[in-house]
Backbone bond lengths (Angstrom), bond angles and torsions (degrees), N, CA, C in turn:
res aa  C-N    CA-C-N  psi(-1)  N-CA   C-N-CA  omega(-1)  CA-C   N-CA-C  phi
1 M - - - 1.394 - - 1.555 103.75 -
2 P 1.285 120.83 130.03 1.436 130.68 26.18 1.490 114.77 -85.82
3 Y 1.340 116.49 149.68 1.483 124.10 168.40 1.493 108.00 -111.12
4 V 1.295 113.71 137.83 1.477 121.16 -179.86 1.493 111.14 -123.83
5 E 1.357 114.28 125.81 1.466 121.49 171.11 1.490 109.06 -95.39
6 V 1.363 117.20 127.09 1.461 122.90 177.51 1.510 106.34 -108.48
7 L 1.360 115.65 109.86 1.446 121.01 173.09 1.499 107.71 -102.77
8 A 1.418 113.01 107.71 1.435 118.57 -167.50 1.547 109.32 -154.50
9 P 1.319 119.22 162.87 1.455 118.79 171.22 1.502 113.68 -61.48
10 Q 1.301 117.15 154.86 1.465 121.04 -179.83 1.522 107.70 -68.80
11 V 1.300 116.44 134.27 1.496 123.86 177.22 1.541 109.80 -135.79
12 P 1.308 116.76 161.60 1.497 118.05 178.91 1.542 112.32 -56.62
13 S 1.313 114.23 153.88 1.500 120.50 -177.11 1.548 111.84 -55.03
14 Q 1.332 117.65 -38.04 1.488 118.06 -178.75 1.493 114.54 -63.79
15 R 1.306 115.41 -30.08 1.495 120.74 176.61 1.543 111.47 -73.39
16 K 1.341 115.09 -37.03 1.485 120.96 175.23 1.535 109.04 -66.70
17 A 1.288 118.59 -40.32 1.420 125.39 179.15 1.561 109.26 -61.55
18 A 1.324 114.15 -42.44 1.489 115.88 -178.70 1.498 108.97 -68.66
19 L 1.375 118.65 -34.30 1.452 118.69 177.98 1.540 111.85 -69.65
20 A 1.387 114.94 -38.90 1.491 119.33 179.35 1.554 109.00 -58.34
21 R 1.337 117.25 -41.78 1.462 119.36 -178.67 1.471 111.10 -68.88
22 A 1.424 118.14 -39.50 1.459 120.73 -176.59 1.540 109.05 -71.19
23 V 1.311 116.76 -38.07 1.510 118.95 -179.97 1.566 110.95 -69.68
24 T 1.298 111.97 -42.22 1.537 113.79 175.05 1.456 112.73 -62.61
25 D 1.293 120.69 -47.71 1.468 122.86 179.79 1.545 109.02 -61.53
26 G 1.329 117.59 -44.50 1.475 121.36 -177.40 1.538 110.95 -62.54
27 L 1.324 117.39 -43.19 1.446 117.96 177.37 1.445 115.50 -71.40
28 M 1.395 117.35 -33.41 1.459 120.46 175.39 1.551 109.31 -59.21
29 S 1.335 112.75 -44.27 1.490 118.80 -176.31 1.558 110.19 -71.10
30 A 1.351 117.93 -48.89 1.458 121.65 -172.65 1.557 110.71 -74.67
31 F 1.321 118.17 -36.23 1.467 120.94 -174.26 1.505 112.54 -104.91
32 G 1.267 121.61 -9.06 1.427 124.06 177.17 1.535 110.20 69.78
33 V 1.392 115.22 37.71 1.505 118.08 178.14 1.498 109.33 -108.09
34 T 1.262 115.99 174.29 1.510 122.85 179.06 1.514 107.10 -100.47
35 A 1.357 114.48 158.40 1.433 119.64 -175.28 1.501 112.96 -61.73
36 D 1.348 118.94 -30.56 1.430 122.92 -177.61 1.492 113.03 -70.45
37 T 1.341 119.46 -6.99 1.487 122.67 176.51 1.512 112.16 -96.90
38 V 1.365 119.19 -7.57 1.482 119.99 -173.16 1.525 107.62 -103.05
39 T 1.358 114.02 127.49 1.462 121.02 176.79 1.551 108.39 -128.40
40 L 1.302 113.56 137.07 1.506 120.96 176.65 1.509 110.27 -116.17
41 Y 1.322 113.89 142.04 1.481 121.34 174.26 1.527 105.13 -122.67
42 F 1.334 113.68 124.61 1.470 120.27 179.63 1.530 104.75 -95.93
43 L 1.326 116.67 121.62 1.458 124.27 175.42 1.482 109.35 -116.78
44 P 1.377 114.64 94.34 1.499 116.29 -176.00 1.513 111.71 -66.49
45 I 1.337 113.29 138.60 1.489 121.57 178.07 1.509 107.60 -115.31
46 A 1.314 117.53 112.83 1.451 122.29 178.14 1.530 110.61 -72.98
47 P 1.360 115.72 153.69 1.496 117.05 -177.54 1.530 112.24 -53.44
48 D 1.370 118.28 -32.01 1.464 118.19 -177.71 1.555 112.47 -89.53
49 D 1.331 115.26 11.23 1.450 122.05 172.04 1.534 111.06 -110.64
50 Y 1.326 116.70 22.55 1.478 119.94 -172.83 1.573 108.17 -141.95
51 A 1.321 111.77 140.54 1.462 119.45 170.64 1.565 106.44 -145.85
52 H 1.334 112.06 151.00 1.521 118.65 178.05 1.505 106.91 -144.37
53 A 1.307 117.76 135.68 1.459 125.70 175.85 1.544 110.53 54.82
54 G 1.331 114.43 39.09 1.418 121.11 178.01 1.528 116.03 78.43
55 T 1.362 117.80 -2.43 1.416 122.66 177.21 1.518 112.06 -97.41
56 F 1.292 117.44 124.16 1.442 122.68 -179.00 1.499 111.77 -86.22
57 G 1.350 115.67 138.04 1.460 122.60 177.73 1.499 114.11 93.71
58 A 1.287 117.47 133.49 1.508 121.70 -177.43 1.506 112.41 -70.60
59 E 1.271 120.60 -25.18 1.468 124.19 -175.37 1.557 107.40 -60.45
60 A 1.340 115.73 -39.07 1.467 119.20 -175.51 1.572 111.22 -73.03
61 T 1.292 116.41 -35.93 1.454 120.38 -169.01 1.486 115.39 -118.38
62 G 1.339 119.35 -10.99 1.455 121.72 -165.85 1.540 106.06 81.84
63 Q 1.282 117.25 162.64 1.489 119.96 179.04 1.467 111.74 -120.38
64 R 1.326 112.71 124.10 1.470 119.33 177.54 1.539 107.38 -75.86
65 I 1.302 114.67 154.87 1.472 125.31 -179.04 1.528 107.11 -113.03
66 L 1.312 117.61 129.14 1.488 122.86 177.89 1.499 111.06 -115.08
67 L 1.296 114.56 130.18 1.444 123.16 168.30 1.492 109.74 -110.95
68 K 1.330 117.21 123.82 1.487 122.24 174.88 1.563 105.90 -107.58
69 V 1.359 114.98 119.99 1.444 121.82 -178.24 1.518 108.60 -104.27
70 H 1.327 114.15 111.78 1.486 116.93 177.22 1.549 103.94 -97.82
71 A 1.302 118.18 121.08 1.397 124.64 -176.66 1.496 114.96 -156.86
72 F 1.330 120.35 164.59 1.399 120.90 169.65 1.558 110.20 -62.72
73 R 1.299 120.72 153.10 1.434 123.67 -176.87 1.541 108.28 -58.12
74 R 1.360 115.24 138.03 1.416 123.35 178.18 1.511 107.19 -124.96
75 S 1.289 115.55 168.78 1.506 121.28 177.24 1.557 108.73 -72.12
76 E 1.296 114.06 161.82 1.463 120.75 175.79 1.509 108.30 -58.32
77 A 1.332 119.91 -44.67 1.496 121.16 179.80 1.463 111.72 -61.73
78 E 1.388 119.19 -37.03 1.470 120.40 178.64 1.558 112.37 -70.99
79 R 1.309 114.60 -35.39 1.474 118.02 176.36 1.535 111.67 -69.84
80 R 1.310 115.57 -38.62 1.487 118.73 175.72 1.469 111.15 -59.98
81 A 1.340 116.77 -48.98 1.506 121.68 -179.33 1.489 109.83 -56.99
82 A 1.375 115.80 -47.26 1.446 120.30 177.35 1.494 114.99 -61.54
83 A 1.315 118.06 -40.27 1.472 122.50 178.53 1.527 111.06 -61.25
84 I 1.337 115.33 -42.57 1.492 119.44 177.11 1.530 111.04 -62.63
85 A 1.335 117.08 -48.48 1.440 120.55 -177.54 1.528 113.63 -64.03
86 L 1.377 115.96 -42.61 1.448 120.35 179.36 1.521 112.46 -67.29
87 T 1.333 115.37 -42.71 1.482 119.91 179.07 1.541 108.99 -61.13
88 R 1.263 116.23 -46.30 1.509 117.90 179.56 1.506 110.40 -61.18
89 G 1.328 117.36 -41.65 1.509 119.95 178.05 1.447 113.24 -61.74
90 V 1.371 115.87 -41.26 1.462 116.28 179.67 1.548 111.08 -68.39
91 C 1.300 116.77 -40.85 1.487 122.55 179.73 1.499 111.31 -59.38
92 S 1.348 117.49 -41.32 1.413 124.12 178.22 1.535 112.88 -68.83
93 A 1.355 116.22 -49.80 1.448 121.25 -175.21 1.517 113.30 -72.01
94 Y 1.352 116.51 -33.70 1.493 120.13 -173.80 1.528 112.70 -106.59
95 G 1.337 117.86 -5.70 1.459 120.78 -176.99 1.497 116.67 61.07
96 V 1.321 117.67 38.56 1.403 123.48 -179.38 1.575 110.11 -113.47
97 P 1.285 117.30 158.41 1.495 118.52 174.91 1.534 108.08 -80.65
98 G 1.372 112.10 157.74 1.485 118.09 -177.57 1.510 114.05 -58.14
99 D 1.328 118.13 -30.42 1.483 116.93 -178.09 1.513 110.18 -74.16
100 D 1.292 122.48 -0.42 1.442 123.46 172.17 1.539 111.47 -99.03
101 V 1.293 118.38 7.87 1.515 123.07 -174.84 1.582 107.49 -118.90
102 A 1.299 114.80 127.99 1.470 120.81 171.90 1.531 108.25 -122.84
103 V 1.370 111.97 136.40 1.441 118.43 176.00 1.538 107.84 -121.63
104 Y 1.345 115.55 122.13 1.443 123.62 -174.77 1.586 106.92 -110.70
105 F 1.307 120.24 126.01 1.413 125.39 -179.64 1.513 105.40 -99.13
106 L 1.360 116.63 118.85 1.469 122.45 -179.12 1.520 104.57 -112.62
107 D 1.331 115.86 81.38 1.458 123.58 -175.70 1.519 112.12 -66.20
108 R 1.318 113.52 141.35 1.477 121.24 178.50 1.503 109.80 -124.99
109 D 1.362 111.77 143.43 1.511 118.19 169.63 1.510 106.84 -78.91
110 R 1.283 115.96 151.87 1.456 120.56 -176.51 1.551 109.76 -62.29
111 S 1.368 120.65 -22.87 1.404 120.63 179.06 1.525 111.78 -84.44
112 E 1.340 117.17 2.30 1.487 122.31 177.86 1.558 110.64 -106.06
113 V 1.360 116.35 11.48 1.466 118.99 -175.83 1.516 106.26 -131.25
114 S 1.317 116.80 135.28 1.465 124.67 175.83 1.477 111.88 -130.91
115 H 1.336 115.99 137.94 1.412 123.99 174.89 1.541 104.54 -134.30
116 D 1.321 113.56 130.16 1.470 120.97 -176.36 1.530 112.39 49.40
117 S 1.303 116.30 44.17 1.490 127.30 174.31 1.526 111.51 69.19
118 K 1.330 119.84 12.68 1.485 120.52 178.10 1.495 107.20 -116.80
119 L 1.311 115.27 134.12 1.463 122.88 174.86 1.544 107.44 -66.12
120 A 1.319 115.04 143.59 1.499 118.52 175.71 1.494 112.76 -63.12
121 S 1.342 115.75 -24.12 1.440 120.31 178.56 1.524 114.46 -79.48
122 D 1.357 117.68 -12.34 1.458 118.71 177.41 1.536 113.60 -72.72
């Protein structure tokens, strides 16, 4: 943990690889974790699976990119540093402006996370 869900348009593998490296490096720096704890899931969103402001289809409005970060609770300063690093990584890898990127932090208590049937709080 942290786990990151990337909801974004489909892009070539090399661009996803660049984002994976940027997100991993950003979370290592901001959260003080090691690379082996960071996992990304790419969930491609096709243009006809997207709507914004009541308008259907990414061609009409452009498509925002959402990163959902599942992690143990961090300080506001750590989340701010992560948001900056992750947004920059998305902008670079996907060629979009920062206002098209949202990062949501879905904080978890250690008692709400299990690996190999053991709670992280155990």
